[in-house]
C-alpha positions in Angstrom: -53.2 -15.4 16.1 -49.5 -15.5 15.7 -48.8 -19.0 17.1 -47.1 -21.8 15.0 -44.5 -24.7 14.1 -42.2 -22.9 15.8 -45.4 -20.8 15.8 -47.1 -22.5 13.0 -45.5 -18.7 13.5 -42.4 -20.1 14.4 -42.4 -22.5 11.4 -44.3 -20.8 8.8 -47.7 -19.5 9.9 -49.0 -16.9 7.7 -49.4 -14.4 10.5 -52.8 -13.3 9.2 -52.3 -12.2 5.7 -54.3 -14.7 3.7 -57.7 -14.1 2.2 -60.9 -16.0 1.1 -61.6 -17.2 4.7 -58.5 -19.6 4.5 -55.0 -19.5 6.4 -55.2 -15.8 7.0 -58.1 -15.8 9.4 -57.0 -16.3 12.8 -57.3 -20.0 13.7 -59.0 -21.1 10.5 -59.2 -24.7 9.8 -55.9 -24.6 7.9 -54.2 -22.8 10.4 -55.2 -24.9 13.2 -53.8 -27.9 11.4 -50.5 -26.0 11.1 -50.4 -25.1 14.7 -51.2 -28.7 15.6 -48.5 -29.9 13.1 -46.0 -27.6 14.7 -46.7 -28.7 18.1 -46.2 -32.3 17.3 -42.9 -31.5 15.4 -41.7 -29.5 18.4 -42.5 -32.6 20.7 -40.7 -34.9 18.3 -37.7 -32.4 18.2 -37.7 -32.7 22.0 -37.6 -36.4 21.8 -34.6 -36.2 19.3 -32.8 -34.0 21.7 -33.2 -36.7 24.4 -31.9 -39.3 21.8 -28.9 -37.1 21.3 -28.3 -36.9 24.9 -28.5 -40.8 25.2 -25.8 -40.7 22.6 -23.7 -38.2 24.3 -23.7 -39.9 27.7 -23.4 -43.2 26.1 -19.9 -42.3 25.2 -19.2 -42.8 28.8 -21.4 -45.5 30.0 -22.4 -47.1 26.9 -25.4 -46.6 24.7 -28.6 -47.9 26.3 -30.9 -49.1 23.5 -33.5 -50.1 26.1 -33.9 -46.4 27.0 -33.2 -45.2 23.4 -36.0 -47.4 21.6 -39.0 -45.7 23.3 -37.7 -42.4 22.7 -37.1 -43.0 18.8 -40.6 -44.6 18.6 -42.2 -41.5 20.3 -40.3 -39.1 18.4 -41.3 -41.0 15.1 -45.0 -41.1 16.0 -45.0 -37.4 16.7 -43.4 -36.7 13.4 -45.9 -38.8 11.7 -48.6 -36.9 13.3 -46.9 -33.5 12.5 -46.9 -34.6 8.7 -50.5 -35.6 8.7 -51.6 -32.3 10.1 -49.3 -30.2 7.7 -50.6 -32.2 4.8 -54.2 -31.5 5.8 -53.4 -27.8 5.9 -51.7 -28.2 2.6 -54.8 -29.7 0.9 -56.8 -26.6 2.2 -54.1 -24.1 1.2 -54.1 -25.3 -2.4 -57.8 -24.4 -2.5 -57.5 -21.1 -0.8 -58.0 -17.9 -3.0 -55.6 -15.3 -1.4 -56.2 -11.5 -1.5 -54.3 -9.9 -4.4 -52.9 -7.2 -2.1 -51.5 -9.6 0.2 -49.9 -11.5 -2.7 -48.5 -8.7 -4.2 -46.9 -7.6 -0.8 -45.3 -11.0 -0.7 -43.9 -10.8 -4.1 -42.6 -7.3 -3.8 -41.3 -7.7 -0.2 -37.6 -6.7 0.4 -36.3 -10.2 1.4 -32.8 -8.7 1.4 -33.3 -6.1 3.6 -35.1 -8.4 6.3 -32.2 -10.8 5.9 -29.6 -7.9 6.5 -31.5 -6.6 9.4 -31.9 -9.8 11.3 -28.4 -11.2 10.4 -30.2 -14.2 8.7 -28.5 -16.9 6.5 -29.2 -15.6 3.0 -29.2 -19.0 1.3 -32.2 -20.1 3.4 -33.9 -16.8 3.0 -33.4 -17.4 -0.8 -35.1 -20.6 -0.7 -38.1 -18.9 1.2 -38.2 -16.2 -1.4 -38.4 -18.7 -4.2 -41.6 -19.6 -3.2 -43.2 -16.4 -1.9 -41.9 -13.9 -4.5 -44.2 -16.1 -6.7 -47.1 -16.0 -4.4 -46.5 -19.7 -4.1 -47.8 -20.3 -0.5 -48.8 -23.9 -1.4 -45.2 -24.5 -2.7 -43.8 -23.4 0.6 -45.9 -25.8 2.6 -45.2 -28.5 0.3 -41.7 -28.0 0.9 -42.3 -28.1 4.5 -44.3 -31.4 4.2 -41.5 -33.0 2.1 -38.9 -32.0 4.7 -40.9 -33.9 7.3 -40.9 -36.8 5.2 -37.1 -36.9 4.9 -37.0 -37.0 8.6 -39.4 -39.6 8.8 -37.5 -41.8 6.5 -34.4 -41.4 8.5 -36.0 -41.8 11.9 -37.7 -45.0 10.7 -34.3 -46.4 9.7 -33.1 -45.7 13.3 -36.0 -47.6 14.6 -35.4 -50.5 12.4 -31.8 -50.9 13.4 -32.8 -50.4 17.2 -35.2 -53.1 17.1 -32.3 -55.3 15.7 -30.1 -54.2 18.6 -28.0 -51.9 16.6 -27.3 -48.5 18.4 -27.7 -45.2 16.1 -24.4 -44.5 14.0 -23.1 -41.1 14.8 -23.5 -40.1 11.0 -27.2 -40.8 11.1 -27.7 -38.6 14.1 -25.7 -35.8 12.5 -28.0 -36.1 9.5 -31.1 -36.0 11.6 -29.7 -33.0 13.6 -29.1 -31.2 10.2 -32.6 -31.9 8.9 -34.1 -30.8 12.0 -32.0 -27.5 11.9 -32.8 -26.8 8.4 -36.4 -27.5 8.9 -36.8 -25.0 11.6 -34.6 -22.3 9.9 -36.8 -22.6 7.0 -40.0 -22.5 8.7 -38.9 -19.6 11.1 -37.7 -17.4 8.0 -41.1 -17.9 6.5 -42.7 -16.9 9.6 -40.6 -13.7 9.8 -41.7 -12.9 6.2 -45.3 -13.5 6.9 -45.3 -11.1 10.2 -43.4 -8.5 8.5 -45.9 -8.4 5.5 -48.7 -8.4 8.0 -47.5 -5.3 9.6 -47.0 -3.4 6.6 
């Protein structure tokens, strides 16, 4: 079962490595929450791209708040649903007993080699490795959940301004764009590691 946020496999699915009947089993309860959370996130990101389009075309015809507000509300609802599912998964992950061999594989994995082979960003891979070289799977998913909370906070601020008749500021959109980019890159790199360890 190698699907996820971008694959609970695109965004940090463990790819089948865990033990103890937890995240490592295909479509275990925790993995299902991750996949559903990933799906909601991707739908929210799709809404955000629509919002960016409104901002872009608004440079020509003027920003249309009546069109933008439902997009913002939809994106926010999906982000909240994504976080709820990741939080449920995290609660299960914290109780999961992982296979010692799998944890050892994470701790001794050659993160630098993967980074070089795939021309990845070392800084982001180092963030992933900070958790996985310690076998701290829960910490990695806690980071993902915290990152979602940051996006929720900023999107809620956009919604409040839109309700007050204030169009999104360019800097606010840029911040959300960066948060989305960071979120997907971090999760994707984690999924690459999980998949690589599984194939060892």
